[in-house]
VOPAGU-2260 file (C-alpha; in pm, 1 decimal, decimal comma):
REM VOPAGU-2260
SITE   aa  ch    i         X         Y         Z
SITE  ASP   A    0     997,9   -2423,4    7613,0
SITE  ILE   A    1     622,1   -2414,9    7571,1
SITE  ASP   A    2     575,8   -2783,9    7652,7
SITE  GLN   A    3     756,7   -2747,8    7986,2
SITE  ALA   A    4     564,1   -2430,0    8063,9
SITE  GLN   A    5     225,1   -2592,7    8017,7
SITE  ALA   A    6     203,1   -2782,5    8348,9
SITE  PRO   A    7     291,2   -2493,6    8584,9
SITE  ILE   A    8      67,2   -2253,8    8394,8
SITE  PHE   A    9    -234,9   -2481,2    8421,0
SITE  ARG   A   10    -147,0   -2553,4    8784,1
SITE  ALA   A   11    -154,4   -2179,8    8851,5
SITE  MET   A   12    -498,3   -2165,4    8693,0
SITE  THR   A   13    -626,5   -2426,8    8936,0
SITE  LEU   A   14    -477,2   -2236,6    9230,7
SITE  ASP   A   15    -609,4   -1888,6    9152,4
SITE  PRO   A   16    -790,7   -1825,5    8822,6
SITE  GLU   A   17    -904,1   -1487,8    8958,1
SITE  LEU   A   18    -548,6   -1351,4    8964,3
SITE  SER   A   19    -483,7   -1116,3    8673,6
SITE  GLU   A   20    -121,6   -1229,3    8633,8
SITE  VAL   A   21    -234,5   -1589,5    8600,9
SITE  GLN   A   22    -482,4   -1507,0    8324,7
SITE  TYR   A   23    -219,1   -1294,6    8151,0
SITE  THR   A   24      31,9   -1580,7    8156,9
SITE  MET   A   25    -234,4   -1815,5    8028,6
SITE  GLY   A   26    -286,9   -1570,1    7744,1
SITE  LEU   A   27      84,8   -1583,3    7662,2
SITE  TYR   A   28      68,0   -1961,1    7657,6
SITE  TYR   A   29    -230,6   -1963,6    7421,6
SITE  TRP   A   30     -65,0   -1696,4    7206,7
SITE  ALA   A   31     249,6   -1909,1    7172,0
SITE  ARG   A   32      30,4   -2206,9    7080,6
SITE  ARG   A   33    -157,6   -1997,3    6823,0
SITE  ARG   A   34    -480,2   -2061,4    7007,0
SITE  PRO   A   35    -770,9   -1816,1    6975,4
SITE  GLU   A   36    -831,0   -1839,0    7352,7
SITE  ALA   A   37    -537,8   -1596,9    7396,4
SITE  ILE   A   38    -759,8   -1294,8    7335,6
SITE  GLU   A   39   -1014,3   -1411,8    7592,3
SITE  ALA   A   40    -741,2   -1471,7    7851,7
SITE  PHE   A   41    -586,2   -1127,2    7799,3
SITE  ALA   A   42    -930,7    -967,6    7821,2
SITE  ARG   A   43   -1001,4   -1155,0    8144,7
SITE  ALA   A   44    -668,3   -1039,8    8289,3
SITE  ILE   A   45    -765,6    -678,8    8217,1
SITE  GLU   A   46   -1109,1    -731,9    8367,9
SITE  LEU   A   47    -946,4    -858,5    8687,8
SITE  ASN   A   48    -692,6    -574,9    8693,5
SITE  PRO   A   49    -749,4    -280,9    8456,8
SITE  ASN   A   50    -397,0    -160,3    8541,1
SITE  ASN   A   51    -215,7    -473,9    8427,4
SITE  ALA   A   52       9,0    -302,4    8171,6
SITE  ASP   A   53     144,3    -628,7    8028,0
SITE  ALA   A   54    -203,8    -761,5    7964,6
SITE  LEU   A   55    -316,7    -432,4    7811,6
SITE  GLU   A   56     -22,6    -427,7    7572,0
SITE  HIS   A   57     -57,4    -790,6    7464,8
SITE  TYR   A   58    -432,0    -758,3    7425,5
SITE  GLY   A   59    -365,1    -469,2    7188,5
SITE  HIS   A   60    -121,0    -685,2    6992,7
SITE  ALA   A   61    -367,0    -973,6    6978,0
SITE  LEU   A   62    -647,6    -754,6    6846,9
SITE  TRP   A   63    -420,1    -590,5    6591,5
SITE  HIS   A   64    -315,9    -925,7    6444,5
SITE  ARG   A   65    -669,8   -1051,1    6396,3
SITE  GLN   A   66    -779,6   -1029,1    6033,3
SITE  ASP   A   67   -1128,8    -928,1    6132,1
SITE  SER   A   68   -1010,1    -641,4    6350,9
SITE  ALA   A   69    -863,7    -311,0    6238,2
SITE  GLY   A   70    -679,0    -278,8    6566,3
SITE  ASP   A   71    -682,4      20,1    6795,6
SITE  PRO   A   72    -406,2     206,6    6981,7
SITE  GLU   A   73    -632,4     228,4    7289,7
SITE  TYR   A   74    -477,8     -63,3    7477,1
SITE  PHE   A   75    -120,8      40,9    7397,7
SITE  GLN   A   76    -207,3     390,7    7519,8
SITE  ARG   A   77    -362,1     254,8    7837,5
SITE  ALA   A   78     -55,9      38,2    7906,7
SITE  LEU   A   79     164,4     343,7    7861,4
SITE  ALA   A   80     -53,1     555,0    8090,7
SITE  VAL   A   81     -18,0     293,1    8363,3
SITE  ASP   A   82     356,6     245,3    8307,5
SITE  PRO   A   83     492,7     566,3    8148,9
SITE  LEU   A   84     857,8     522,8    8249,2
SITE  THR   A   85     911,5     187,9    8078,7
SITE  LEU   A   86    1062,8     239,0    7734,0
SITE  SER   A   87     909,8     -76,9    7591,4
SITE  ARG   A   88     560,0      67,5    7644,5
SITE  HIS   A   89     649,2     363,5    7424,3
SITE  ALA   A   90     810,7     130,8    7171,6
SITE  ALA   A   91     498,9     -87,9    7155,4
SITE  LEU   A   92     275,6     211,6    7085,7
SITE  GLY   A   93     522,0     339,0    6827,2
SITE  ASP   A   94     533,5      -2,5    6664,7
SITE  PHE   A   95     154,9       1,8    6629,1
SITE  TYR   A   96     161,4     349,0    6472,8
SITE  ALA   A   97     448,7     258,1    6238,6
SITE  LYS   A   98     288,4     -62,3    6112,9
SITE  ASP   A   99     -40,2     123,3    6075,0
SITE  GLY   A  100     124,7     385,8    5855,9
SITE  GLN   A  101      84,0     672,3    6105,3
SITE  VAL   A  102     417,9     845,6    6048,6
SITE  GLU   A  103     363,5    1164,0    6247,8
SITE  GLU   A  104     240,7     971,0    6551,0
SITE  THR   A  105     544,3     741,7    6524,3
SITE  LEU   A  106     779,0    1041,5    6520,8
SITE  GLU   A  107     608,8    1181,1    6831,6
SITE  VAL   A  108     674,5     852,3    7011,4
SITE  ILE   A  109    1040,0     865,2    6902,7
SITE  ASP   A  110    1069,2    1214,6    7051,0
SITE  ARG   A  111     928,5    1090,2    7381,4
SITE  ILE   A  112    1168,8     796,3    7387,5
SITE  GLN   A  113    1461,2    1033,0    7333,3
SITE  GLY   A  114    1337,2    1251,2    7617,0
SITE  LEU   A  115    1332,7     956,1    7854,3
SITE  CYS   A  116    1691,2     849,7    7793,1
SITE  VAL   A  117    1884,7    1175,1    7754,9
SITE  ASN   A  118    2077,1    1141,3    8081,2
SITE  ASP   A  119    2006,7     778,1    8156,7
SITE  ARG   A  120    2236,4     487,4    8225,4
SITE  SER   A  121    2388,8     293,1    7936,2
SITE  THR   A  122    2157,2      -9,3    7938,9
SITE  ARG   A  123    1844,6     204,3    7922,9
SITE  LYS   A  124    2000,2     430,7    7662,2
SITE  LEU   A  125    2087,9     125,7    7452,7
SITE  GLU   A  126    1728,2       5,1    7476,5
SITE  ALA   A  127    1611,9     345,5    7356,3
SITE  TYR   A  128    1854,5     349,2    7064,2
SITE  ARG   A  129    1732,9       9,3    6948,6
SITE  ALA   A  130    1367,0     109,5    6977,0
SITE  ILE   A  131    1423,9     432,3    6784,9
SITE  GLU   A  132    1614,6     249,5    6511,2
SITE  SER   A  133    1333,1      -1,5    6467,6
SITE  LEU   A  134    1064,8     265,9    6445,6
SITE  LEU   A  135    1261,9     476,4    6198,0
SITE  GLN   A  136    1321,0     171,0    5981,8
SITE  GLN   A  137     949,9      95,2    5975,0
SITE  ILE   A  138     861,1     443,1    5848,3
SITE  GLY   A  139    1126,0     440,4    5577,5
SITE  LYS   A  140    1383,8     670,3    5739,0
SITE  ILE   A  141    1659,7     415,6    5686,3
SITE  ASP   A  142    1941,5     671,6    5685,7
SITE  GLU   A  143    1847,5     784,7    6036,9
SITE  ALA   A  144    1794,4     423,8    6145,7
SITE  ILE   A  145    2152,4     350,4    6039,0
SITE  ALA   A  146    2279,1     645,0    6243,7
SITE  TRP   A  147    2099,1     524,5    6557,2
SITE  THR   A  148    2224,0     169,2    6504,1
SITE  ILE   A  149    2581,2     299,1    6482,1
SITE  ARG   A  150    2520,0     482,3    6810,1
SITE  ALA   A  151    2402,7     155,8    6965,2
SITE  ARG   A  152    2705,1     -28,1    6825,7
SITE  ASP   A  153    2939,2     235,7    6964,4
SITE  LEU   A  154    2768,6     210,9    7302,3
SITE  GLU   A  155    2803,6    -168,4    7306,0
SITE  PRO   A  156    3107,4    -263,0    7093,2
SITE  GLY   A  157    3136,8    -626,0    6994,3
SITE  GLU   A  158    2765,1    -706,0    7015,1
SITE  ASP   A  159    2676,6    -911,7    6707,0
SITE  ASP   A  160    2314,5    -800,1    6700,4
SITE  HIS   A  161    2413,0    -442,0    6619,3
SITE  VAL   A  162    2632,1    -566,0    6335,1
SITE  ASP   A  163    2347,7    -778,3    6197,8
SITE  ARG   A  164    2102,0    -489,7    6218,4
SITE  LEU   A  165    2346,1    -249,7    6055,3
SITE  ALA   A  166    2418,1    -486,2    5767,2
SITE  GLY   A  167    2045,7    -542,2    5717,9
SITE  LEU   A  168    1977,9    -170,1    5696,8
SITE  TYR   A  169    2251,2    -118,9    5437,9
SITE  ALA   A  170    2105,6    -408,3    5239,3
SITE  GLU   A  171    1763,3    -245,1    5260,5
SITE  ILE   A  172    1888,5      63,2    5074,4
SITE  GLY   A  173    2066,5    -152,1    4816,2
SITE  ASP   A  174    2424,1     -96,4    4938,5
SITE  TYR   A  175    2516,7    -463,4    4934,6
SITE  ASP   A  176    2892,3    -406,5    4933,0
SITE  THR   A  177    2876,5    -217,5    5261,5
SITE  ALA   A  178    2633,0    -471,7    5404,9
SITE  LEU   A  179    2884,8    -749,7    5340,8
SITE  GLU   A  180    3169,5    -532,6    5465,9
SITE  VAL   A  181    2983,5    -480,3    5793,2
SITE  ASN   A  182    2890,3    -847,2    5824,0
SITE  THR   A  183    3089,3   -1089,7    5610,6
SITE  ASP   A  184    2869,1   -1377,3    5730,7
SITE  ALA   A  185    2542,5   -1247,6    5585,1
SITE  GLY   A  186    2228,3   -1384,1    5745,4
SITE  VAL   A  187    1931,2   -1524,8    5557,3
SITE  GLY   A  188    1743,3   -1194,9    5572,1
SITE  ILE   A  189    2029,5   -1011,7    5403,0
SITE  LEU   A  190    2069,8   -1287,1    5144,3
SITE  LEU   A  191    1699,2   -1248,9    5066,5
SITE  ARG   A  192    1737,3    -874,4    5011,0
SITE  MET   A  193    2033,8    -941,5    4781,7
SITE  ARG   A  194    1834,9   -1207,7    4592,8
SITE  ARG   A  195    2111,5   -1461,7    4650,4
SITE  TYR   A  196    1863,4   -1743,2    4676,7
SITE  GLN   A  197    2087,5   -2048,5    4657,9
SITE  ASP   A  198    2307,4   -1906,4    4933,8
SITE  LEU   A  199    1990,5   -1835,4    5132,1
SITE  ILE   A  200    1871,1   -2194,2    5083,9
SITE  ASP   A  201    2204,9   -2343,1    5187,7
SITE  LYS   A  202    2225,5   -2132,6    5503,5
SITE  ALA   A  203    1859,7   -2170,6    5598,2
SITE  GLU   A  204    1873,8   -2549,4    5564,7
SITE  LEU   A  205    2162,3   -2558,1    5813,5
SITE  LEU   A  206    1975,9   -2325,4    6048,8
SITE  MET   A  207    1670,6   -2551,8    6031,6
SITE  ILE   A  208    1881,3   -2831,3    6179,4
SITE  ASP   A  209    1986,6   -2617,4    6475,2
SITE  ARG   A  210    1654,1   -2433,8    6510,9
SITE  PRO   A  211    1383,8   -2667,9    6379,9
SITE  GLY   A  212    1106,8   -2462,1    6540,8
SITE  ASP   A  213    1211,1   -2129,3    6388,6
SITE  ALA   A  214     918,2   -2047,1    6161,1
SITE  ILE   A  215    1080,3   -1733,2    6017,6
SITE  VAL   A  216    1378,8   -1931,7    5889,1
SITE  ALA   A  217    1137,4   -2184,7    5738,3
SITE  TYR   A  218     940,3   -1905,3    5572,5
SITE  LEU   A  219    1253,4   -1751,4    5418,3
SITE  LEU   A  220    1370,9   -2093,8    5304,7
SITE  ALA   A  221    1036,4   -2153,0    5133,9
SITE  PHE   A  222    1055,1   -1817,8    4956,2
SITE  GLY   A  223    1403,3   -1908,0    4834,7
SITE  HIS   A  224    1280,3   -2241,4    4700,6
SITE  ASN   A  225     997,2   -2068,1    4516,5
SITE  ALA   A  226    1236,9   -1811,2    4369,5
SITE  VAL   A  227    1455,6   -2082,1    4214,3
SITE  GLY   A  228    1158,2   -2288,9    4097,0
SITE  SER   A  229    1169,6   -2562,8    4363,0
SITE  TYR   A  230     800,0   -2532,6    4437,3
SITE  GLU   A  231     748,2   -2880,2    4584,4
SITE  ASP   A  232    1034,4   -2816,1    4827,0
SITE  ALA   A  233     871,7   -2489,5    4929,8
SITE  LEU   A  234     542,3   -2664,6    5005,4
SITE  TYR   A  235     722,5   -2936,8    5201,4
SITE  VAL   A  236     898,1   -2679,3    5421,6
SITE  LEU   A  237     580,2   -2478,3    5476,2
SITE  ALA   A  238     386,1   -2788,6    5579,8
SITE  THR   A  239     609,1   -2802,9    5889,0
SITE  THR   A  240     482,8   -2456,8    5990,9
SITE  ASP   A  241     110,4   -2538,4    5964,4
SITE  GLN   A  242      65,9   -2313,3    5665,7
SITE  PRO   A  243    -174,6   -2216,3    5515,2
SITE  ASN   A  244    -384,0   -2281,0    5827,8
SITE  VAL   A  245    -208,0   -2003,9    6021,1
SITE  VAL   A  246    -388,3   -1748,2    5805,8
SITE  LEU   A  247    -704,5   -1947,5    5745,1
SITE  ASP   A  248    -752,3   -2000,0    6121,6
SITE  ASN   A  249    -676,6   -1632,8    6191,6
SITE  THR   A  250    -375,2   -1706,6    6414,1
SITE  VAL   A  251    -134,7   -1467,5    6240,6
SITE  ARG   A  252     145,1   -1343,5    6467,6
SITE  THR   A  253     379,8   -1158,1    6229,4
SITE  PRO   A  254     371,5   -1018,6    5875,1
SITE  PHE   A  255     590,7   -1313,9    5778,5
SITE  ASP   A  256     297,8   -1546,3    5853,1
SITE  VAL   A  257     107,8   -1383,4    5568,3
SITE  ASP   A  258     417,9   -1392,0    5346,8
SITE  ALA   A  259     441,9   -1766,2    5405,9
SITE  PHE   A  260      73,9   -1808,7    5325,6
SITE  PHE   A  261     138,2   -1649,1    4988,2
SITE  SER   A  262     438,1   -1874,9    4936,8
SITE  VAL   A  263     187,3   -2160,8    4957,9
SITE  VAL   A  264     -42,2   -1980,6    4713,4
SITE  ASN   A  265     241,6   -1911,3    4469,7
SITE  ALA   A  266     388,5   -2261,4    4487,0
SITE  SER   A  267      45,5   -2419,1    4440,1
SITE  TYR   A  268     -19,4   -2201,1    4135,9
SITE  ALA   A  269     322,9   -2275,8    3987,1
SITE  ILE   A  270     277,8   -2654,7    4004,3
SITE  GLY   A  271     -63,0   -2634,7    3841,1
SITE  GLU   A  272    -286,8   -2662,5    4148,3
SITE  LEU   A  273    -476,5   -2360,4    4024,4
SITE  GLU   A  274    -800,2   -2422,2    4209,5
SITE  THR   A  275    -621,6   -2452,4    4544,7
SITE  ALA   A  276    -421,0   -2138,1    4477,1
SITE  ARG   A  277    -729,1   -1940,8    4375,7
SITE  GLN   A  278    -934,3   -2058,7    4671,0
SITE  LEU   A  279    -660,8   -1951,0    4911,9
SITE  ALA   A  280    -614,5   -1618,9    4733,9
SITE  GLN   A  281    -988,6   -1554,2    4750,9
SITE  ARG   A  282    -996,5   -1638,7    5121,7
SITE  HIS   A  283    -724,2   -1383,5    5190,3
SITE  TYR   A  284    -883,9   -1117,3    4973,3
SITE  ASP   A  285   -1223,6   -1164,6    5137,7
SITE  GLY   A  286   -1070,5   -1144,2    5487,2
SITE  ALA   A  287    -829,2    -857,4    5422,2
SITE  ASP   A  288    -851,9    -573,0    5670,6
SITE  ARG   A  289    -987,0    -260,9    5500,8
SITE  ASN   A  290    -855,9     -34,7    5778,0
SITE  PRO   A  291    -742,9     287,7    5603,3
SITE  GLY   A  292    -441,2     317,9    5835,3
SITE  ILE   A  293    -281,9     -12,8    5746,3
SITE  ALA   A  294    -359,2      61,3    5383,9
SITE  THR   A  295     -45,5     280,7    5371,8
SITE  ASN   A  296     167,8     -24,1    5448,9
SITE  TRP   A  297     323,5    -172,7    5132,5
SITE  TRP   A  298     277,7    -527,8    5258,9
SITE  TYR   A  299     -99,2    -475,1    5258,5
SITE  PHE   A  300    -126,0    -370,5    4895,1
SITE  PHE   A  301     138,0    -618,3    4781,3
SITE  ASN   A  302     -65,5    -906,2    4925,3
SITE  ILE   A  303    -388,5    -768,7    4779,6
SITE  SER   A  304    -219,0    -737,8    4440,1
SITE  CYS   A  305     -77,3   -1088,6    4468,1
SITE  ALA   A  306    -417,2   -1235,8    4549,4
SITE  LEU   A  307    -582,1   -1053,1    4259,5
SITE  ALA   A  308    -310,7   -1163,7    4016,7
SITE  ILE   A  309    -359,6   -1528,2    4115,0
SITE  LEU   A  310    -734,3   -1480,4    4067,5
SITE  GLY   A  311    -672,2   -1353,7    3715,0
SITE  ARG   A  312    -793,1   -1002,6    3794,2
SITE  GLU   A  313    -485,8    -842,3    3642,7
SITE  ASP   A  314    -606,1    -483,0    3604,4
SITE  GLU   A  315    -718,4    -472,1    3968,5
SITE  ALA   A  316    -387,8    -628,5    4072,9
SITE  ILE   A  317    -196,5    -355,4    3891,3
SITE  GLU   A  318    -414,7     -87,9    4050,8
SITE  ALA   A  319    -340,9    -226,3    4397,8
SITE  LEU   A  320      29,4    -256,9    4317,6
SITE  GLY   A  321      44,9     108,9    4221,5
SITE  LYS   A  322     -53,6     206,3    4572,9
SITE  LEU   A  323     277,6      74,6    4705,7
SITE  GLU   A  324     420,8     412,9    4613,2
SITE  ASN   A  325     231,3     564,4    4907,6
SITE  SER   A  326     401,5     341,5    5163,7
SITE  PRO   A  327     643,9     504,5    5408,8
SITE  GLN   A  328     832,5     175,0    5409,0
SITE  ILE   A  329    1043,6      64,0    5114,5
SITE  PRO   A  330     883,7    -234,0    4938,2
SITE  TRP   A  331    1105,7    -539,6    4914,8
SITE  GLU   A  332    1242,8    -584,6    4565,4
SITE  PRO   A  333    1271,6    -966,9    4590,1
SITE  TYR   A  334     897,5    -989,4    4649,8
SITE  LEU   A  335     820,2    -756,7    4360,3
SITE  ARG   A  336    1051,2    -935,2    4116,4
SITE  ASP   A  337    1049,2   -1299,9    4216,5
SITE  ALA   A  338     711,6   -1392,8    4366,7
SITE  VAL   A  339     514,8   -1608,5    4123,0
SITE  CYS   A  340     216,4   -1375,1    4137,5
SITE  MET   A  341     435,0   -1077,3    4041,9
SITE  LYS   A  342     577,1   -1263,4    3742,8
SITE  LEU   A  343     219,7   -1271,1    3611,9
SITE  LEU   A  344     235,9    -890,2    3601,9
SITE  GLU   A  345     595,7    -832,2    3497,8
SITE  ASP   A  346     510,8    -746,6    3135,3
SITE  ARG   A  347     291,3    -458,2    3244,7
SITE  PRO   A  348     460,9    -114,6    3233,3
SITE  GLU   A  349     302,2     -29,1    3568,8
SITE  HIS   A  350     496,6    -313,1    3728,2
SITE  GLN   A  351     821,6    -176,0    3590,7
SITE  GLN   A  352     723,9     168,5    3719,2
SITE  ILE   A  353     696,0      32,9    4074,3
SITE  LEU   A  354    1040,7    -127,1    4047,7
SITE  GLU   A  355    1183,7     204,5    3928,0
SITE  HIS   A  356    1011,6     385,3    4216,3
SITE  VAL   A  357    1167,1     146,8    4469,8
SITE  GLU   A  358    1514,9     183,3    4320,3
SITE  LEU   A  359    1480,0     562,7    4319,5
SITE  ARG   A  360    1392,2     565,7    4689,2
SITE  LYS   A  361    1688,0     345,0    4773,0
SITE  ARG   A  362    1924,0     558,1    4567,0
SITE  GLU   A  363    1800,0     876,2    4734,8
SITE  LEU   A  364    1865,7     723,4    5078,1
SITE  ARG   A  365    2215,1     612,9    4975,0
SITE  GLU   A  366    2293,1     964,6    4856,1
SITE  LYS   A  367    2148,5    1121,3    5169,6
SITE  LEU   A  368    2324,2     889,5    5414,7
SITE  PRO   A  369    2665,3    1063,6    5441,6
SITE  THR   A  370    2498,4    1392,2    5534,9
SITE  THR   A  371    2278,7    1216,0    5790,1
SITE  LEU   A  372    2573,3    1039,0    5954,2
SITE  ALA   A  373    2762,1    1369,0    5973,2
SITE  ARG   A  374    2459,6    1536,4    6132,7
SITE  PHE   A  375    2447,2    1263,9    6396,3
SITE  GLY   A  376    2822,6    1279,3    6450,2
SITE  VAL   A  377    2877,6     909,3    6377,5
SITE  SER   A  378    3068,4     709,0    6118,8
SITE  LEU   A  379    3063,8     352,6    5999,4
């Protein structure tokens, strides 16, 4: 409850602004409010206490999410050096490496996490399993991610989150029957992967009633509206999330923020507001991070390709799209098939080649999965 938190946080600032923990908490408040002052507060917390591991980690996150910053593992590494026995510090560093396309470094972090939890108690082991699963998923090793998620499920039977994660991973490799077998009440993320857009819309609209502040649900709902041609509805939903200002003001917090920005671009283009769509696409293209690490992430090149397609630079869009093949992650088929900007490219053979590449990767993982599960000694 950010509103309720505001008064005690500002009261703490009046009592002792020179306390690192106070500045760190102020940074969290600004971060939740999407205020640029978050970075300054985290930096001040580190200045007051260079060994504040929480501040170091969140400062690293804040820098990484800025469009004008390539990000740097330094602050995640410093947080880990200060607090080497906390699994979440390893997971945060691994998450940076995974999102930045550094596969070998991510695998090294996974090895260290395994070493920390070999003979540990169940709760810590469960935390490790979940962290490992997430990192493996981000570098495209979905078969191994499934095995670790089954281990987590077996360690904590009856926990819905493991079921949701497991179903999502099966959906990611295109095994929709097993995904629905694992979780008969498919969530909006799974419905997106399956391209069941009307079901997604129906479920997301109900969720919006219960969780009106959940931006991710709103983003997925908007994508669903765009996919079925309800572009005005998509723009209406996105207006409640302060898009496209989230990207324009450089207050991005997750990759889904950028996805939602492009939902605005695509909807605007589809309803004939071409100038608005092109201005937004140009703003994103001009501000895109040219960090060579993140350039192995499929989201990066997909968004570049989308922007170029909206701008009418089709050959450049196709060139950028072709680089998705280098991503360790598996590109999302719904984005490639159903985003308005991709429909502008769908008649190009290179676009079809990317779709075939994605399906091949998913099929290879499906075929490999039984052997992987046997190697891990687990079963669905």
